[in-house]
Every structure is written in C-alpha cells, then in structure tokens.
Biopython code that builds the backbone (N, CA, C, O; Angstrom):
import numpy as np
from Bio.PDB.StructureBuilder import StructureBuilder

atoms = [
    (1, "UNK", "N", (0.828, -1.184, 0.000)),
    (1, "UNK", "CA", (0.000, 0.000, 0.000)),
    (1, "UNK", "C", (0.876, 1.252, 0.000)),
    (1, "UNK", "O", (0.582, 2.220, -0.701)),
    (2, "UNK", "N", (1.957, 1.228, 0.792)),
    (2, "UNK", "CA", (2.849, 2.393, 0.807)),
    (2, "UNK", "C", (3.543, 2.549, -0.539)),
    (2, "UNK", "O", (3.841, 3.668, -0.956)),
    (3, "UNK", "N", (3.801, 1.438, -1.221)),
    (3, "UNK", "CA", (4.369, 1.522, -2.563)),
    (3, "UNK", "C", (3.413, 2.261, -3.490)),
    (3, "UNK", "O", (3.845, 3.054, -4.326)),
    (4, "UNK", "N", (2.121, 2.006, -3.345)),
    (4, "UNK", "CA", (1.123, 2.685, -4.169)),
    (4, "UNK", "C", (1.132, 4.183, -3.900)),
    (4, "UNK", "O", (1.049, 4.979, -4.834)),
    (5, "UNK", "N", (1.230, 4.572, -2.644)),
    (5, "UNK", "CA", (1.294, 5.999, -2.291)),
    (5, "UNK", "C", (2.530, 6.628, -2.917)),
    (5, "UNK", "O", (2.450, 7.719, -3.482)),
    (6, "UNK", "N", (3.673, 5.953, -2.822)),
    (6, "UNK", "CA", (4.901, 6.493, -3.403)),
    (6, "UNK", "C", (4.789, 6.592, -4.926)),
    (6, "UNK", "O", (5.243, 7.573, -5.515)),
    (7, "UNK", "N", (4.200, 5.603, -5.558)),
    (7, "UNK", "CA", (4.047, 5.623, -7.008)),
    (7, "UNK", "C", (3.121, 6.758, -7.446)),
    (7, "UNK", "O", (3.406, 7.451, -8.424)),
    (8, "UNK", "N", (2.023, 6.948, -6.731)),
    (8, "UNK", "CA", (1.105, 8.028, -7.079)),
    (8, "UNK", "C", (1.725, 9.395, -6.846)),
    (8, "UNK", "O", (1.479, 10.323, -7.617)),
    (9, "UNK", "N", (2.527, 9.534, -5.794)),
    (9, "UNK", "CA", (3.214, 10.801, -5.548)),
    (9, "UNK", "C", (4.199, 11.083, -6.669)),
    (9, "UNK", "O", (4.268, 12.211, -7.159)),
    (10, "UNK", "N", (4.962, 10.081, -7.084)),
    (10, "UNK", "CA", (5.912, 10.263, -8.177)),
    (10, "UNK", "C", (5.183, 10.624, -9.467)),
    (10, "UNK", "O", (5.625, 11.507, -10.202)),
    (11, "UNK", "N", (4.089, 9.959, -9.742)),
    (11, "UNK", "CA", (3.305, 10.274, -10.928)),
    (11, "UNK", "C", (2.771, 11.702, -10.862)),
    (11, "UNK", "O", (2.768, 12.418, -11.863)),
    (12, "UNK", "N", (2.324, 12.106, -9.687)),
    (12, "UNK", "CA", (1.834, 13.474, -9.531)),
    (12, "UNK", "C", (2.929, 14.502, -9.729)),
    (12, "UNK", "O", (2.692, 15.553, -10.323)),
    (13, "UNK", "N", (4.129, 14.212, -9.238)),
    (13, "UNK", "CA", (5.248, 15.138, -9.413)),
    (13, "UNK", "C", (5.598, 15.272, -10.885)),
    (13, "UNK", "O", (5.875, 16.369, -11.370)),
    (14, "UNK", "N", (5.584, 14.155, -11.589)),
    (14, "UNK", "CA", (5.990, 14.177, -12.992)),
    (14, "UNK", "C", (4.902, 14.762, -13.884)),
    (14, "UNK", "O", (5.204, 15.555, -14.776)),
    (15, "UNK", "N", (3.654, 14.394, -13.666)),
    (15, "UNK", "CA", (2.600, 14.732, -14.620)),
    (15, "UNK", "C", (1.533, 15.697, -14.114)),
    (15, "UNK", "O", (0.865, 16.339, -14.924)),
    (16, "UNK", "N", (1.359, 15.816, -12.831)),
    (16, "UNK", "CA", (0.188, 16.525, -12.343)),
    (16, "UNK", "C", (0.472, 17.890, -11.767)),
    (16, "UNK", "O", (1.555, 18.451, -11.929)),
    (17, "UNK", "N", (-0.513, 18.396, -11.104)),
    (17, "UNK", "CA", (-0.401, 19.729, -10.519)),
    (17, "UNK", "C", (0.495, 19.749, -9.296)),
    (17, "UNK", "O", (0.877, 20.822, -8.828)),
    (18, "UNK", "N", (0.839, 18.578, -8.769)),
    (18, "UNK", "CA", (1.745, 18.523, -7.626)),
    (18, "UNK", "C", (3.112, 19.082, -8.015)),
    (18, "UNK", "O", (3.863, 19.541, -7.154)),
    (19, "UNK", "N", (3.434, 19.044, -9.301)),
    (19, "UNK", "CA", (4.711, 19.579, -9.774)),
    (19, "UNK", "C", (4.816, 21.077, -9.518)),
    (19, "UNK", "O", (5.922, 21.613, -9.447)),
    (20, "UNK", "N", (3.690, 21.755, -9.378)),
    (20, "UNK", "CA", (3.681, 23.196, -9.141)),
    (20, "UNK", "C", (3.698, 23.544, -7.659)),
    (20, "UNK", "O", (3.865, 24.708, -7.294)),
    (21, "UNK", "N", (3.528, 22.551, -6.817)),
    (21, "UNK", "CA", (3.553, 22.774, -5.372)),
    (21, "UNK", "C", (4.990, 22.621, -4.872)),
    (21, "UNK", "O", (5.788, 21.908, -5.481)),
    (22, "UNK", "N", (5.317, 23.284, -3.770)),
    (22, "UNK", "CA", (6.666, 23.105, -3.204)),
    (22, "UNK", "C", (6.900, 21.656, -2.786)),
    (22, "UNK", "O", (5.965, 20.948, -2.414)),
    (23, "UNK", "N", (8.150, 21.227, -2.853)),
    (23, "UNK", "CA", (8.491, 19.840, -2.519)),
    (23, "UNK", "C", (8.151, 19.516, -1.065)),
    (23, "UNK", "O", (7.728, 18.400, -0.764)),
    (24, "UNK", "N", (8.331, 20.474, -0.167)),
    (24, "UNK", "CA", (8.015, 20.211, 1.243)),
    (24, "UNK", "C", (6.517, 19.956, 1.429)),
    (24, "UNK", "O", (6.129, 19.065, 2.185)),
    (25, "UNK", "N", (5.688, 20.725, 0.750)),
    (25, "UNK", "CA", (4.240, 20.507, 0.824)),
    (25, "UNK", "C", (3.873, 19.129, 0.295)),
    (25, "UNK", "O", (3.051, 18.426, 0.884)),
    (26, "UNK", "N", (4.485, 18.750, -0.814)),
    (26, "UNK", "CA", (4.223, 17.442, -1.408)),
    (26, "UNK", "C", (4.631, 16.325, -0.460)),
    (26, "UNK", "O", (3.904, 15.346, -0.298)),
    (27, "UNK", "N", (5.799, 16.472, 0.167)),
    (27, "UNK", "CA", (6.279, 15.447, 1.090)),
    (27, "UNK", "C", (5.368, 15.341, 2.309)),
    (27, "UNK", "O", (5.053, 14.238, 2.754)),
    (28, "UNK", "N", (4.945, 16.481, 2.852)),
    (28, "UNK", "CA", (4.050, 16.469, 4.015)),
    (28, "UNK", "C", (2.717, 15.831, 3.646)),
    (28, "UNK", "O", (2.177, 15.035, 4.414)),
    (29, "UNK", "N", (2.185, 16.171, 2.483)),
    (29, "UNK", "CA", (0.915, 15.581, 2.045)),
    (29, "UNK", "C", (1.052, 14.073, 1.871)),
    (29, "UNK", "O", (0.147, 13.323, 2.236)),
    (30, "UNK", "N", (2.172, 13.626, 1.318)),
    (30, "UNK", "CA", (2.392, 12.188, 1.138)),
    (30, "UNK", "C", (2.480, 11.476, 2.479)),
    (30, "UNK", "O", (1.952, 10.374, 2.632)),
    (31, "UNK", "N", (3.142, 12.094, 3.450)),
    (31, "UNK", "CA", (3.259, 11.485, 4.780)),
    (31, "UNK", "C", (1.887, 11.417, 5.449)),
    (31, "UNK", "O", (1.548, 10.409, 6.069)),
    (32, "UNK", "N", (1.103, 12.479, 5.325)),
    (32, "UNK", "CA", (-0.237, 12.495, 5.926)),
    (32, "UNK", "C", (-1.097, 11.389, 5.313)),
    (32, "UNK", "O", (-1.797, 10.675, 6.032)),
    (33, "UNK", "N", (-1.047, 11.249, 4.002)),
    (33, "UNK", "CA", (-1.832, 10.212, 3.335)),
    (33, "UNK", "C", (-1.349, 8.820, 3.750)),
    (33, "UNK", "O", (-2.162, 7.927, 3.990)),
    (34, "UNK", "N", (-0.040, 8.637, 3.834)),
    (34, "UNK", "CA", (0.507, 7.337, 4.232)),
    (34, "UNK", "C", (0.094, 6.979, 5.654)),
    (34, "UNK", "O", (-0.252, 5.829, 5.921)),
    (35, "UNK", "N", (0.123, 7.941, 6.566)),
    (35, "UNK", "CA", (-0.295, 7.690, 7.950)),
    (35, "UNK", "C", (-1.780, 7.360, 7.999)),
    (35, "UNK", "O", (-2.200, 6.444, 8.707)),
    (36, "UNK", "N", (-2.569, 8.112, 7.241)),
    (36, "UNK", "CA", (-4.012, 7.876, 7.200)),
    (36, "UNK", "C", (-4.303, 6.462, 6.692)),
    (36, "UNK", "O", (-5.132, 5.757, 7.266)),
    (37, "UNK", "N", (-3.626, 6.047, 5.623)),
    (37, "UNK", "CA", (-3.841, 4.700, 5.100)),
    (37, "UNK", "C", (-3.348, 3.635, 6.076)),
    (37, "UNK", "O", (-3.957, 2.571, 6.194)),
    (38, "UNK", "N", (-2.252, 3.915, 6.774)),
    (38, "UNK", "CA", (-1.749, 2.978, 7.766)),
    (38, "UNK", "C", (-2.709, 2.794, 8.918)),
    (38, "UNK", "O", (-2.953, 1.668, 9.352)),
    (39, "UNK", "N", (-3.257, 3.889, 9.418)),
    (39, "UNK", "CA", (-4.237, 3.812, 10.505)),
    (39, "UNK", "C", (-5.478, 3.053, 10.039)),
    (39, "UNK", "O", (-6.022, 2.230, 10.776)),
    (40, "UNK", "N", (-5.922, 3.333, 8.819)),
    (40, "UNK", "CA", (-7.081, 2.626, 8.277)),
    (40, "UNK", "C", (-6.808, 1.121, 8.201)),
    (40, "UNK", "O", (-7.661, 0.315, 8.572)),
    (41, "UNK", "N", (-5.622, 0.748, 7.722)),
    (41, "UNK", "CA", (-5.280, -0.671, 7.608)),
    (41, "UNK", "C", (-5.236, -1.341, 8.977)),
    (41, "UNK", "O", (-5.722, -2.460, 9.142)),
    (42, "UNK", "N", (-4.653, -0.656, 9.957)),
    (42, "UNK", "CA", (-4.604, -1.220, 11.309)),
    (42, "UNK", "C", (-5.997, -1.380, 11.899)),
    (42, "UNK", "O", (-6.290, -2.394, 12.533)),
    (43, "UNK", "N", (-6.853, -0.392, 11.697)),
    (43, "UNK", "CA", (-8.223, -0.493, 12.212)),
    (43, "UNK", "C", (-8.980, -1.629, 11.536)),
    (43, "UNK", "O", (-9.729, -2.357, 12.188)),
    (44, "UNK", "N", (-8.786, -1.780, 10.231)),
    (44, "UNK", "CA", (-9.451, -2.873, 9.520)),
    (44, "UNK", "C", (-8.955, -4.228, 10.014)),
    (44, "UNK", "O", (-9.750, -5.139, 10.241)),
    (45, "UNK", "N", (-7.656, -4.358, 10.178)),
    (45, "UNK", "CA", (-7.090, -5.628, 10.643)),
    (45, "UNK", "C", (-7.571, -5.938, 12.052)),
    (45, "UNK", "O", (-7.937, -7.075, 12.353)),
    (46, "UNK", "N", (-7.571, -4.925, 12.917)),
    (46, "UNK", "CA", (-8.017, -5.129, 14.297)),
    (46, "UNK", "C", (-9.511, -5.455, 14.335)),
    (46, "UNK", "O", (-9.937, -6.304, 15.118)),
    (47, "UNK", "N", (-10.296, -4.799, 13.509)),
    (47, "UNK", "CA", (-11.738, -5.038, 13.485)),
    (47, "UNK", "C", (-12.101, -6.417, 12.990)),
    (47, "UNK", "O", (-13.084, -7.002, 13.444)),
    (48, "UNK", "N", (-11.326, -6.944, 12.071)),
    (48, "UNK", "CA", (-11.632, -8.273, 11.542)),
    (48, "UNK", "C", (-11.247, -9.382, 12.505)),
    (48, "UNK", "O", (-11.798, -10.480, 12.436)),
    (49, "UNK", "N", (-10.308, -9.109, 13.404)),
    (49, "UNK", "CA", (-9.917, -10.134, 14.392)),
    (49, "UNK", "C", (-10.982, -10.326, 15.459)),
    (49, "UNK", "O", (-11.127, -11.417, 16.011)),
    (50, "UNK", "N", (-11.717, -9.278, 15.745)),
    (50, "UNK", "CA", (-12.763, -9.372, 16.770)),
    (50, "UNK", "C", (-13.920, -10.225, 16.278)),
    (50, "UNK", "O", (-14.285, -10.188, 15.103)),
    (51, "UNK", "N", (-14.479, -10.977, 17.181)),
    (51, "UNK", "CA", (-15.681, -11.713, 16.834)),
    (51, "UNK", "C", (-16.857, -11.037, 17.532)),
    (51, "UNK", "O", (-16.705, -10.526, 18.642)),
    (52, "UNK", "N", (-18.003, -11.027, 16.909)),
    (52, "UNK", "CA", (-19.171, -10.405, 17.544)),
    (52, "UNK", "C", (-19.498, -11.058, 18.875)),
    (52, "UNK", "O", (-19.400, -12.278, 19.008)),
    (53, "UNK", "N", (-19.881, -10.268, 19.851)),
    (53, "UNK", "CA", (-20.142, -10.810, 21.190)),
    (53, "UNK", "C", (-21.535, -11.404, 21.301)),
    (53, "UNK", "O", (-21.816, -12.074, 22.295)),
    (54, "UNK", "N", (-22.419, -11.198, 20.340)),
    (54, "UNK", "CA", (-23.745, -11.796, 20.434)),
    (54, "UNK", "C", (-23.832, -13.013, 19.626)),
    (54, "UNK", "O", (-24.882, -13.654, 19.585)),
]
sb = StructureBuilder()
sb.init_structure("model")
sb.init_model(0)
sb.init_chain("A")
sb.init_seg("    ")
for serial, (resi, resn, name, xyz) in enumerate(atoms, 1):
    if name == "N":
        sb.init_residue(resn, " ", resi, " ")
    sb.init_atom(name, np.array(xyz, "f"), 0.0, 1.0, " ", f" {name:<3s}", serial, name[0])
structure = sb.get_structure()
C-alpha cells in the first residue's frame, strides 16, 4: 500500500499539478496520506480479528 502511495506521488510530481507545489508541501501531504492509510489498515485488521459478542 505504501508503494502505491509512493508511485502516485511520483506520478503526480511528474505529470500533475503537484509539480507546481513546493516539494516540502508534497512530502508532508504524502506522509499524511501514508499515515491515514496505515491507521485505516490497522483499524481494519483489528476489526476483523474481533468476533461479535452476540
């Protein structure tokens, strides 16, 4: 999943409007997205391990 984030960031730098944004902004946005996806993955994994109590 993090590879996908890195690939999309690289594609955005090369082809998209991210090329017009400062590199620091792009890096911060990529880190925020990566953390968000990581938290989502952890919550999904943790949620699937639980069994319903009823």
